C-alpha positions as CSV (number, residue, x, y, z in Angstrom):
1,X,44.9,19.3,-33.4
2,X,44.2,18.6,-37.6
3,X,42.6,15.2,-36.6
4,X,40.1,17.1,-34.4
5,X,39.4,20.5,-36.1
6,X,37.5,22.9,-33.9
7,X,33.7,22.9,-34.9
8,X,32.2,26.1,-33.7
9,X,28.7,26.2,-32.8
10,X,26.2,27.9,-34.6
11,X,23.1,28.4,-32.5
12,X,21.1,30.7,-35.4
13,X,18.0,29.0,-37.2
14,X,19.2,26.1,-38.9
15,X,22.5,25.5,-37.3
16,X,23.4,23.5,-34.1
17,X,20.6,21.7,-32.1
18,X,19.8,24.4,-29.2
19,X,20.6,23.0,-25.9
20,X,17.7,21.4,-23.7
21,X,16.4,24.1,-21.2
22,X,13.6,24.0,-18.6
23,X,11.0,26.1,-20.5
24,X,8.3,25.2,-17.9
25,X,8.0,28.9,-16.5
26,X,7.5,30.2,-19.7
27,X,4.9,27.8,-20.7
28,X,1.3,29.4,-20.9
29,X,-0.5,26.4,-18.7
30,X,-4.2,25.7,-18.9
31,X,-6.7,27.7,-16.8
32,X,-7.6,24.9,-14.2
33,X,-3.7,24.3,-13.6
34,X,-2.9,27.9,-13.0
35,X,-6.1,27.8,-10.6
36,X,-5.1,25.4,-8.6
37,X,-1.2,26.5,-8.3
38,X,-2.9,29.8,-7.3
39,X,-5.2,28.2,-4.9
40,X,-2.2,26.1,-3.1
41,X,-0.2,29.5,-3.0
42,X,-2.9,31.4,-1.1
43,X,-3.8,28.8,1.0
44,X,-0.2,28.8,2.5
45,X,-0.2,32.5,2.6
46,X,-3.3,33.1,4.3
47,X,-3.8,32.7,8.0
48,X,-6.2,30.0,8.7
49,X,-8.4,29.9,11.6
50,X,-8.2,26.6,13.9
51,X,-11.6,25.1,12.8
52,X,-10.2,24.9,9.1
53,X,-6.7,24.5,9.7
54,X,-7.9,20.9,11.3
55,X,-8.8,19.8,7.5
56,X,-5.2,20.2,6.5
57,X,-4.0,17.5,8.9
58,X,-5.8,14.1,7.3
59,X,-4.8,10.6,8.3
60,X,-1.8,9.6,6.2
61,X,-1.7,6.6,4.1
62,X,-0.4,4.2,6.5
63,X,-2.8,5.7,9.2
64,X,-5.6,5.4,6.9
65,X,-5.3,1.7,5.9
66,X,-6.7,0.1,9.2
67,X,-10.0,2.1,9.0
68,X,-10.7,1.6,5.2
69,X,-9.8,-2.0,5.9
70,X,-13.0,-2.2,8.3
71,X,-15.2,0.1,6.4
72,X,-14.6,-2.2,3.2
73,X,-16.3,-4.9,5.1
74,X,-19.6,-3.1,5.4
75,X,-20.0,-1.9,1.9
76,X,-23.5,-1.6,1.2
77,X,-25.2,-3.6,-1.7
78,X,-25.1,-2.2,-5.0
79,X,-28.0,-1.4,-7.4
80,X,-27.5,-4.7,-9.1
81,X,-27.4,-6.9,-6.3
82,X,-30.7,-5.1,-4.3
83,X,-32.7,-5.7,-7.8
84,X,-31.5,-9.3,-7.4
85,X,-32.4,-9.8,-4.1
86,X,-35.8,-7.9,-4.5
87,X,-36.4,-10.3,-7.3
88,X,-35.6,-13.2,-5.5
89,X,-38.0,-12.2,-2.6
90,X,-40.9,-11.5,-5.3
91,X,-40.5,-14.8,-6.7
92,X,-40.4,-16.5,-3.2
93,X,-43.9,-14.7,-2.3
94,X,-45.4,-15.6,-5.7
95,X,-44.6,-19.4,-4.8
96,X,-46.7,-19.4,-1.8
97,X,-43.8,-18.4,0.6
98,X,-43.3,-15.6,3.4
99,X,-40.5,-13.5,0.9
100,X,-39.0,-12.2,4.7
101,X,-36.0,-10.1,4.0
102,X,-34.2,-11.3,7.4
103,X,-32.1,-9.4,9.5
104,X,-31.4,-6.1,8.7
105,X,-27.8,-5.9,7.3
106,X,-25.2,-4.0,9.3
107,X,-23.5,-1.5,6.8
108,X,-22.1,2.0,6.4
109,X,-24.2,5.1,6.6
110,X,-23.4,7.9,4.1
111,X,-24.5,11.5,3.3
112,X,-24.0,14.4,5.3
113,X,-27.9,14.9,6.5
114,X,-28.2,11.3,7.5
115,X,-24.8,11.3,9.3
116,X,-25.5,14.1,11.2
117,X,-28.8,12.8,12.3
118,X,-26.8,9.5,13.7
119,X,-24.1,11.7,15.4
120,X,-27.0,13.8,17.0
121,X,-28.5,10.6,18.2
122,X,-25.2,9.2,19.2
123,X,-25.8,5.9,17.2
124,X,-22.4,6.8,15.2
125,X,-19.7,4.5,16.5
126,X,-17.1,6.2,14.2
127,X,-17.3,9.0,11.6
128,X,-14.9,9.6,8.5
129,X,-14.6,12.9,7.1
130,X,-13.0,13.8,3.6
131,X,-11.0,16.7,4.1
132,X,-11.3,17.6,0.0
133,X,-14.7,18.8,0.0
134,X,-15.6,21.9,-1.6
135,X,-17.1,23.8,-0.6
136,X,-15.4,23.1,2.7
137,X,-18.8,24.7,4.6
138,X,-20.3,21.6,4.0
139,X,-18.6,19.8,6.6
140,X,-16.5,22.3,8.5
141,X,-18.9,22.2,11.4
142,X,-19.1,18.6,11.7
143,X,-15.9,18.0,13.9
144,X,-17.4,20.3,16.7
145,X,-20.8,18.4,16.8
146,X,-18.7,15.1,17.1
147,X,-16.8,16.5,19.8
148,X,-19.8,17.6,21.6
149,X,-21.6,14.3,21.0
150,X,-18.3,12.4,22.2
151,X,-18.6,10.5,18.9
152,X,-14.9,9.3,17.3
153,X,-14.0,10.9,14.0
154,X,-11.2,11.1,11.8
155,X,-10.2,13.2,8.5
156,X,-9.3,11.5,5.9
157,X,-7.7,12.5,2.5
158,X,-10.0,11.9,-0.6
159,X,-13.7,12.1,-0.8
160,X,-13.5,9.7,-4.2
161,X,-12.2,7.0,-1.7
162,X,-14.9,7.2,0.7
163,X,-17.3,7.2,-2.3
164,X,-15.9,4.1,-3.4
165,X,-17.0,2.4,-0.1
166,X,-20.5,3.3,-0.6
167,X,-20.9,2.6,-4.5
168,X,-21.0,6.2,-5.4
169,X,-18.4,8.4,-7.2
170,X,-17.6,10.3,-4.1
171,X,-19.4,11.4,-1.0
172,X,-18.4,13.8,2.0
173,X,-18.7,11.7,5.3
174,X,-19.5,8.0,6.1
175,X,-20.4,6.4,9.4
176,X,-20.2,3.1,11.1
177,X,-23.2,2.7,13.5
178,X,-22.5,-1.2,14.4
179,X,-20.2,-3.9,13.6
180,X,-20.3,-7.8,13.7
181,X,-18.8,-9.6,17.0
182,X,-15.6,-10.5,15.4
183,X,-14.8,-6.7,14.7
184,X,-15.5,-5.2,17.8
185,X,-11.6,-5.3,19.0
186,X,-10.7,-3.6,15.7
187,X,-13.3,-1.2,16.4
188,X,-12.5,-0.5,19.6
189,X,-8.8,0.6,18.6
190,X,-9.5,2.4,15.9
191,X,-11.5,4.3,18.1
192,X,-9.1,4.6,20.5
193,X,-6.5,6.1,17.5
194,X,-9.5,8.5,16.4
195,X,-9.9,10.0,19.8
196,X,-6.3,10.7,20.3
197,X,-5.5,11.7,16.9
198,X,-8.6,14.4,16.4
199,X,-10.9,14.2,19.2
200,X,-8.4,15.1,22.3
201,X,-6.1,16.7,20.0
202,X,-5.7,20.5,20.7
203,X,-2.4,21.4,18.3
204,X,-4.3,20.4,14.7
205,X,-6.9,22.9,15.9
206,X,-4.5,26.0,16.5
207,X,-4.5,28.8,13.9
208,X,-2.2,28.1,10.6
209,X,-1.2,29.4,7.4
210,X,0.7,32.6,7.1
211,X,3.8,30.8,5.5
212,X,5.6,33.4,3.0
213,X,7.4,32.7,0.1
214,X,11.1,32.7,-0.5
215,X,11.5,36.0,-1.8
216,X,9.4,37.5,1.0
217,X,11.5,35.6,3.8
218,X,14.8,37.0,2.1
219,X,13.4,40.6,2.3
220,X,12.3,40.0,5.7
221,X,15.6,38.7,6.8
222,X,17.4,41.9,5.2
223,X,15.1,44.1,7.0
224,X,15.7,42.6,10.1
225,X,19.4,42.5,9.5
226,X,19.3,46.1,9.0
227,X,17.2,47.2,11.9
228,X,19.7,44.7,14.3
229,X,22.8,47.0,12.6
230,X,20.6,50.2,13.2
231,X,19.9,49.3,16.9
232,X,23.4,48.5,17.4
233,X,25.0,51.8,16.2
234,X,22.4,53.4,18.6
235,X,23.8,51.3,21.5
236,X,27.5,52.7,20.7
237,X,26.3,56.3,21.4
C-alpha cells in the first residue's frame, strides 16, 4: 500500500523504542528485600510445630476491630498528661489542699513481664499477643500459660498497633484487667470469641508448613505418574 508503506522495526541501539518488558526477575533487589522474600519462602517450606503454627493464624482485620475498639477506651495517659496531672496535684498541695490523686484509673497493662505476672495471678481478663514479635521465643510460651490459667487470649497481626494503644512504638503483648460497668457486656462477648477462636481451637495448634513450590509439585506429580504406570505394568504380568 503506497499510502501506508511498511516500516520495519530496528531494535538495535538508537533504533525503534524497545517493547516494555517485566524485568523484575532480573533486578538486583536490596538485601533486606531478598531476606524478607527468602524468609517467607522458608517459612512456607519448613514444617512448623503446632506451638509456632498458632501464630500464623491471627485475627483478620474485621475480627480485630471490636477488640481494638475496646482496648482504645482504656489507653494509659501520655507523658505530657501525666506531667500535667502531677503539676496540678503539686500546685494543690502548695495551696494547702490534699493533692489526692483520686481513684486508680482503669488502663491497659503492657510489657511481657508485667502481663505474665497478671496471667499467673489470674488478674488479666483478656490478653492480646502480637504475631510478628522477633524473636518469636519472647511470646511463644504465653498462649500455653493463658490456657493453663484459663485466661482468654487473642493473637493479633501487628505489634505496632498494640504499641499505639499504650503510647509506644511497639509492644509484644497487652492485657486488660478491668473495665467500666458499661463495657462489661462487650468484654463478655469478646471473651467468648477469644475462647472459641484460640483457647479451645485445637486445629490452629496442629503441625503446619511443608508447602512445596510449583516446580517441586510438578516434579512430584511426574514421579507419582511414572510409579503408577510402572505399577500398572507389573499387574499385567
